[in-house]
Backbone as a chain_set.jsonl record, in Angstrom:
{"seq": "MAGPAVWGRASAGVAIPGPGPGRLPRTEYRCTYAARQVAVKARYGLWVTPAERDALARILNSC", "coords": {"N": [[0.825, -1.165, 0.057], [0.618, 2.207, -0.871], [2.061, 5.116, 0.607], [0.805, 8.47, 1.695], [1.045, 11.284, -0.561], [2.649, 13.07, 0.487], [4.726, 11.789, 1.79], [8.422, 10.67, 1.49], [10.139, 11.38, -1.479], [8.422, 13.14, -2.801], [8.036, 15.201, -0.887], [10.45, 16.082, -0.132], [11.773, 18.5, -0.965], [10.2, 20.436, 0.317], [9.567, 23.165, 2.354], [9.041, 24.669, 5.641], [7.501, 27.719, 5.638], [9.571, 30.677, 6.468], [9.929, 33.404, 8.894], [9.805, 35.849, 7.529], [9.083, 38.982, 6.093], [5.592, 39.641, 5.298], [5.104, 36.813, 5.274], [3.635, 35.955, 7.294], [0.442, 36.299, 7.505], [-1.687, 36.512, 9.239], [-1.836, 38.491, 11.868], [-2.433, 38.259, 14.512], [-1.342, 36.041, 15.209], [1.349, 35.876, 14.919], [3.312, 36.206, 17.147], [3.159, 33.929, 18.633], [3.882, 32.106, 16.592], [6.357, 32.618, 15.945], [7.638, 32.383, 18.46], [7.326, 29.677, 18.914], [8.733, 28.66, 16.7], [11.212, 29.405, 17.43], [11.519, 27.778, 19.734], [11.404, 25.259, 18.847], [13.514, 25.007, 16.934], [15.642, 25.471, 18.853], [15.27, 23.287, 20.439], [15.92, 21.07, 18.843], [18.522, 21.795, 17.781], [18.564, 23.146, 15.469], [19.675, 25.134, 12.62], [19.741, 28.619, 12.111], [19.395, 31.326, 9.871], [21.052, 34.459, 9.297], [19.219, 36.366, 8.427], [16.797, 35.284, 8.961], [17.048, 35.167, 11.722], [17.085, 37.841, 12.395], [14.628, 38.588, 11.61], [12.834, 36.953, 13.343], [13.652, 38.162, 15.567], [12.782, 40.894, 15.311], [9.965, 40.29, 15.213], [9.432, 39.072, 17.732], [10.364, 41.2, 19.454], [8.187, 42.815, 19.219], [6.172, 41.883, 20.511]], "CA": [[-0.017, 0.08, 0.044], [1.529, 3.327, -1.086], [1.571, 6.21, 1.606], [0.31, 9.629, 1.049], [2.062, 11.967, -1.522], [3.621, 13.996, 1.41], [5.939, 10.929, 2.221], [9.371, 10.472, 0.741], [10.748, 12.308, -2.372], [7.578, 14.338, -3.1], [8.008, 16.26, 0.083], [11.934, 16.27, 0.113], [12.176, 19.989, -1.151], [9.259, 21.374, 0.84], [10.144, 23.87, 3.659], [8.071, 25.531, 6.27], [8.084, 29.324, 5.472], [10.068, 31.282, 7.672], [9.071, 34.528, 9.498], [10.063, 36.974, 6.626], [7.864, 39.963, 5.747], [4.666, 39.063, 4.341], [4.924, 35.447, 5.273], [2.535, 35.388, 8.305], [-0.794, 37.185, 7.233], [-2.558, 36.594, 10.545], [-0.97, 39.163, 12.711], [-2.513, 37.765, 15.814], [-0.582, 34.666, 15.407], [2.745, 36.043, 14.81], [4.122, 36.043, 18.21], [3.034, 32.548, 18.838], [4.489, 31.243, 15.533], [7.914, 33.014, 16.246], [8.216, 31.894, 19.691], [7.334, 28.265, 18.632], [9.742, 28.354, 15.902], [12.578, 29.467, 18.163], [11.743, 26.671, 20.507], [11.648, 23.939, 17.932], [14.896, 25.223, 16.487], [16.518, 25.371, 19.899], [15.218, 21.932, 21.068], [16.558, 20.146, 17.979], [19.566, 22.179, 17.472], [18.561, 23.565, 13.972], [20.316, 26.273, 12.356], [19.074, 29.892, 11.782], [20.175, 32.122, 9.041], [20.967, 35.781, 10.015], [18.008, 37.012, 7.978], [15.681, 34.608, 9.95], [17.261, 35.612, 13.224], [16.571, 39.273, 12.461], [13.087, 38.637, 11.423], [12.359, 36.516, 14.387], [13.834, 39.161, 16.707], [11.71, 41.946, 15.111], [8.691, 39.942, 15.619], [9.489, 38.822, 19.279], [10.569, 42.315, 20.183], [7.094, 43.672, 19.155], [5.013, 41.12, 21.251]], "C": [[0.844, 1.175, -0.021], [1.031, 4.398, 0.044], [1.206, 7.533, 0.86], [1.462, 10.193, 0.222], [2.953, 12.736, -0.585], [4.661, 13.169, 1.864], [7.023, 10.905, 1.132], [9.741, 11.589, -0.326], [9.809, 13.48, -2.634], [7.707, 15.484, -2.143], [9.537, 16.566, 0.561], [12.281, 17.74, -0.149], [11.278, 20.841, -0.488], [9.797, 22.058, 2.26], [8.904, 24.653, 4.242], [8.501, 26.996, 6.011], [8.589, 29.862, 6.726], [9.462, 32.615, 8.061], [9.274, 35.817, 8.659], [8.908, 37.754, 6.429], [6.954, 39.485, 4.763], [4.319, 37.494, 4.469], [3.932, 35.043, 6.425], [1.316, 36.411, 8.275], [-1.478, 37.408, 8.336], [-1.684, 37.164, 11.565], [-1.097, 38.68, 14.133], [-1.854, 36.517, 16.257], [0.987, 34.628, 15.302], [3.659, 35.877, 16.035], [4.31, 34.678, 18.619], [3.84, 31.765, 17.968], [6.057, 31.565, 15.671], [8.334, 32.346, 17.321], [8.322, 30.226, 19.515], [8.442, 27.821, 17.817], [11.064, 28.37, 16.608], [12.735, 28.286, 19.029], [12.002, 25.412, 19.96], [13.128, 23.988, 17.449], [15.891, 24.882, 17.662], [16.456, 23.832, 20.392], [15.99, 21.017, 20.158], [17.761, 20.566, 17.265], [19.723, 22.513, 15.971], [19.181, 24.934, 13.846], [19.327, 27.445, 12.049], [19.858, 30.819, 10.885], [20.116, 33.664, 9.697], [19.756, 36.574, 9.373], [16.854, 36.501, 8.868], [15.76, 35.115, 11.287], [16.789, 36.954, 13.435], [15.064, 39.299, 12.48], [12.41, 38.065, 12.675], [12.561, 37.527, 15.676], [12.987, 40.377, 16.654], [10.384, 41.64, 15.558], [8.427, 39.748, 17.085], [9.553, 40.061, 20.067], [9.199, 43.333, 20.022], [5.91, 42.944, 19.736], [4.788, 41.792, 22.577]], "O": [[1.826, 1.181, 0.722], [-0.155, 4.53, 0.345], [1.293, 7.66, -0.361], [2.604, 9.733, 0.253], [4.074, 13.019, -1.006], [5.608, 13.763, 2.38], [6.688, 11.088, -0.039], [9.612, 12.753, 0.051], [10.235, 14.633, -2.694], [7.509, 16.635, -2.531], [9.752, 17.246, 1.563], [13.184, 18.187, 0.558], [11.476, 22.047, -0.642], [10.388, 21.4, 3.116], [7.996, 25.148, 3.574], [9.657, 27.395, 6.149], [8.144, 29.577, 7.838], [8.415, 32.915, 7.487], [8.876, 36.867, 9.164], [7.791, 37.259, 6.578], [7.273, 39.027, 3.666], [3.381, 36.994, 3.848], [3.471, 33.903, 6.477], [1.316, 37.333, 9.09], [-1.932, 38.541, 8.489], [-0.845, 36.455, 12.121], [-0.129, 38.654, 14.893], [-1.825, 36.064, 17.401], [1.711, 33.658, 15.527], [4.776, 35.392, 15.853], [5.419, 34.241, 18.925], [4.479, 30.816, 18.424], [6.884, 30.674, 15.48], [9.377, 31.698, 17.238], [9.293, 29.598, 19.939], [9.069, 26.797, 18.087], [11.914, 27.498, 16.427], [13.839, 27.755, 19.152], [12.72, 24.574, 20.505], [13.857, 23.008, 17.6], [16.837, 24.116, 17.479], [17.484, 23.23, 20.702], [16.719, 20.183, 20.695], [18.134, 19.934, 16.277], [20.735, 22.253, 15.32], [19.215, 25.747, 14.769], [18.161, 27.185, 11.752], [21.02, 31.062, 11.211], [19.238, 33.988, 10.496], [19.381, 37.544, 10.032], [16.073, 37.273, 9.424], [14.773, 35.454, 11.939], [16.177, 37.271, 14.455], [14.398, 39.959, 13.278], [11.419, 38.668, 13.085], [11.753, 37.633, 16.598], [12.511, 40.884, 17.67], [9.69, 42.453, 16.17], [7.403, 40.162, 17.629], [8.978, 40.15, 21.152], [9.139, 44.428, 20.581], [4.765, 43.326, 19.495], [3.922, 41.371, 23.344]]}, "num_chains": 1, "name": "protein.A"}
């Protein structure tokens, strides 16, 4: 039985959008999203680009 299309190679190049400008249209969720993204990246030791770090800092400083 085949798995859903999201498994394997079909989803290999899919990324979760970062916190850049215009990426989070629901303003009431921006602080929660940014805080959760930082927590997940810290928990699993994931890297953050300088642009992503700056965007997260801007969002979290406005909360």
